[in-house]
VMD Tcl script that builds the backbone (N, CA, C; Angstrom):
set m [mol new atoms 150]
animate dup $m
set s [atomselect $m all]
$s set {name element resname resid chain x y z} {
  {N N MET 1 A 3.158 -49.308 47.012}
  {CA C MET 1 A 1.838 -49.644 46.504}
  {C C MET 1 A 1.176 -50.693 47.389}
  {N N LEU 2 A 1.903 -51.767 47.677}
  {CA C LEU 2 A 1.352 -52.829 48.513}
  {C C LEU 2 A 1.111 -52.330 49.933}
  {N N THR 3 A 1.987 -51.444 50.403}
  {CA C THR 3 A 1.810 -50.881 51.737}
  {C C THR 3 A 0.527 -50.069 51.812}
  {N N THR 4 A 0.258 -49.288 50.778}
  {CA C THR 4 A -0.960 -48.479 50.742}
  {C C THR 4 A -2.191 -49.369 50.765}
  {N N ILE 5 A -2.173 -50.425 49.979}
  {CA C ILE 5 A -3.308 -51.348 49.944}
  {C C ILE 5 A -3.486 -52.004 51.312}
  {N N ALA 6 A -2.380 -52.391 51.936}
  {CA C ALA 6 A -2.462 -53.029 53.252}
  {C C ALA 6 A -3.050 -52.077 54.283}
  {N N VAL 7 A -2.642 -50.817 54.258}
  {CA C VAL 7 A -3.162 -49.840 55.215}
  {C C VAL 7 A -4.659 -49.628 54.998}
  {N N VAL 8 A -5.060 -49.494 53.738}
  {CA C VAL 8 A -6.483 -49.315 53.434}
  {C C VAL 8 A -7.288 -50.520 53.911}
  {N N LEU 9 A -6.773 -51.716 53.677}
  {CA C LEU 9 A -7.493 -52.922 54.107}
  {C C LEU 9 A -7.593 -53.010 55.617}
  {N N VAL 10 A -6.543 -52.614 56.324}
  {CA C VAL 10 A -6.596 -52.652 57.786}
  {C C VAL 10 A -7.630 -51.660 58.303}
  {N N VAL 11 A -7.665 -50.467 57.724}
  {CA C VAL 11 A -8.656 -49.473 58.136}
  {C C VAL 11 A -10.070 -49.981 57.859}
  {N N LEU 12 A -10.285 -50.536 56.669}
  {CA C LEU 12 A -11.606 -51.083 56.348}
  {C C LEU 12 A -11.963 -52.257 57.245}
  {N N TRP 13 A -10.952 -53.054 57.587}
  {CA C TRP 13 A -11.182 -54.182 58.489}
  {C C TRP 13 A -11.634 -53.692 59.854}
  {N N LEU 14 A -10.969 -52.650 60.348}
  {CA C LEU 14 A -11.359 -52.090 61.641}
  {C C LEU 14 A -12.771 -51.508 61.584}
  {N N LEU 15 A -13.101 -50.831 60.482}
  {CA C LEU 15 A -14.451 -50.302 60.327}
  {C C LEU 15 A -15.479 -51.435 60.298}
  {N N GLY 16 A -15.164 -52.490 59.602}
  {CA C GLY 16 A -16.056 -53.638 59.545}
  {C C GLY 16 A -16.167 -54.356 60.884}
  {N N PHE 17 A -15.051 -54.400 61.607}
  {CA C PHE 17 A -15.033 -55.078 62.892}
  {C C PHE 17 A -15.896 -54.337 63.906}
  {N N PHE 18 A -15.788 -53.006 63.902}
  {CA C PHE 18 A -16.541 -52.216 64.866}
  {C C PHE 18 A -17.884 -51.737 64.314}
  {N N GLY 19 A -18.046 -51.789 62.998}
  {CA C GLY 19 A -19.253 -51.240 62.384}
  {C C GLY 19 A -20.392 -52.222 62.233}
  {N N GLY 20 A -20.122 -53.462 62.235}
  {CA C GLY 20 A -21.208 -54.426 62.084}
  {C C GLY 20 A -20.726 -55.714 61.460}
  {N N TYR 21 A -21.676 -56.588 61.221}
  {CA C TYR 21 A -21.329 -57.919 60.744}
  {C C TYR 21 A -21.553 -58.106 59.245}
  {N N VAL 22 A -22.200 -57.130 58.601}
  {CA C VAL 22 A -22.521 -57.296 57.185}
  {C C VAL 22 A -21.259 -57.248 56.336}
  {N N MET 23 A -20.456 -56.203 56.494}
  {CA C MET 23 A -19.232 -56.062 55.701}
  {C C MET 23 A -18.033 -56.736 56.359}
  {N N GLY 24 A -18.179 -57.145 57.604}
  {CA C GLY 24 A -17.052 -57.709 58.350}
  {C C GLY 24 A -16.439 -58.926 57.673}
  {N N GLY 25 A -17.272 -59.837 57.188}
  {CA C GLY 25 A -16.755 -61.043 56.535}
  {C C GLY 25 A -16.014 -60.724 55.255}
  {N N PHE 26 A -16.532 -59.761 54.488}
  {CA C PHE 26 A -15.893 -59.366 53.236}
  {C C PHE 26 A -14.542 -58.718 53.506}
  {N N ILE 27 A -14.475 -57.848 54.490}
  {CA C ILE 27 A -13.227 -57.173 54.829}
  {C C ILE 27 A -12.214 -58.182 55.364}
  {N N HIS 28 A -12.661 -59.138 56.154}
  {CA C HIS 28 A -11.747 -60.166 56.654}
  {C C HIS 28 A -11.171 -60.979 55.495}
  {N N ALA 29 A -12.002 -61.285 54.508}
  {CA C ALA 29 A -11.515 -62.025 53.339}
  {C C ALA 29 A -10.472 -61.210 52.579}
  {N N LEU 30 A -10.718 -59.917 52.400}
  {CA C LEU 30 A -9.744 -59.060 51.718}
  {C C LEU 30 A -8.442 -58.969 52.501}
  {N N LEU 31 A -8.541 -58.905 53.815}
  {CA C LEU 31 A -7.342 -58.846 54.643}
  {C C LEU 31 A -6.525 -60.129 54.527}
  {N N VAL 32 A -7.193 -61.263 54.506}
  {CA C VAL 32 A -6.493 -62.544 54.350}
  {C C VAL 32 A -5.800 -62.603 52.988}
  {N N ILE 33 A -6.474 -62.132 51.947}
  {CA C ILE 33 A -5.867 -62.107 50.609}
  {C C ILE 33 A -4.630 -61.226 50.601}
  {N N ALA 34 A -4.707 -60.054 51.241}
  {CA C ALA 34 A -3.562 -59.146 51.289}
  {C C ALA 34 A -2.378 -59.785 52.016}
  {N N VAL 35 A -2.641 -60.472 53.108}
  {CA C VAL 35 A -1.566 -61.129 53.857}
  {C C VAL 35 A -0.943 -62.246 53.035}
  {N N VAL 36 A -1.759 -63.021 52.334}
  {CA C VAL 36 A -1.246 -64.110 51.495}
  {C C VAL 36 A -0.372 -63.547 50.378}
  {N N LEU 37 A -0.827 -62.473 49.725}
  {CA C LEU 37 A -0.020 -61.865 48.664}
  {C C LEU 37 A 1.304 -61.323 49.209}
  {N N PHE 38 A 1.256 -60.734 50.389}
  {CA C PHE 38 A 2.470 -60.233 51.030}
  {C C PHE 38 A 3.448 -61.382 51.289}
  {N N LEU 39 A 2.948 -62.487 51.827}
  {CA C LEU 39 A 3.809 -63.635 52.111}
  {C C LEU 39 A 4.381 -64.246 50.837}
  {N N ILE 40 A 3.604 -64.279 49.768}
  {CA C ILE 40 A 4.105 -64.800 48.494}
  {C C ILE 40 A 5.258 -63.944 47.999}
  {N N ARG 41 A 5.126 -62.623 48.108}
  {CA C ARG 41 A 6.208 -61.731 47.678}
  {C C ARG 41 A 7.469 -61.947 48.509}
  {N N VAL 42 A 7.301 -62.158 49.812}
  {CA C VAL 42 A 8.454 -62.385 50.688}
  {C C VAL 42 A 9.129 -63.701 50.334}
  {N N ILE 43 A 8.346 -64.745 50.126}
  {CA C ILE 43 A 8.897 -66.062 49.811}
  {C C ILE 43 A 9.623 -66.043 48.474}
  {N N GLN 44 A 9.098 -65.288 47.507}
  {CA C GLN 44 A 9.736 -65.218 46.201}
  {C C GLN 44 A 10.980 -64.337 46.214}
  {N N GLY 45 A 11.234 -63.638 47.314}
  {CA C GLY 45 A 12.433 -62.842 47.421}
  {C C GLY 45 A 12.296 -61.429 46.906}
  {N N ARG 46 A 11.095 -61.003 46.590}
  {CA C ARG 46 A 10.874 -59.628 46.134}
  {C C ARG 46 A 10.756 -58.706 47.336}
  {N N ASN 47 A 10.925 -57.422 47.091}
  {CA C ASN 47 A 10.775 -56.452 48.160}
  {C C ASN 47 A 9.286 -56.291 48.471}
  {N N PRO 48 A 8.828 -56.708 49.638}
  {CA C PRO 48 A 7.396 -56.685 49.927}
  {C C PRO 48 A 6.843 -55.285 50.154}
  {N N LEU 49 A 7.685 -54.312 50.400}
  {CA C LEU 49 A 7.216 -52.959 50.695}
  {C C LEU 49 A 7.302 -52.038 49.500}
  {N N LYS 50 A 7.644 -52.554 48.365}
  {CA C LYS 50 A 7.776 -51.705 47.173}
  {C C LYS 50 A 6.522 -51.704 46.361}
}
mol reanalyze $m
mol bondsrecalc $m
mol representation Tube
mol addrep $m
């Protein structure tokens, strides 16, 4: 589940990065949130890819 969300966010981030500046900031914020959630799961000892 988390992997799917991460892949979708990366694709949207790339679209925002190459597509313009309007959605770019929003996509970057979502990507940062996804990375933070991933790191929290790793630190807590849960399987981050499940």
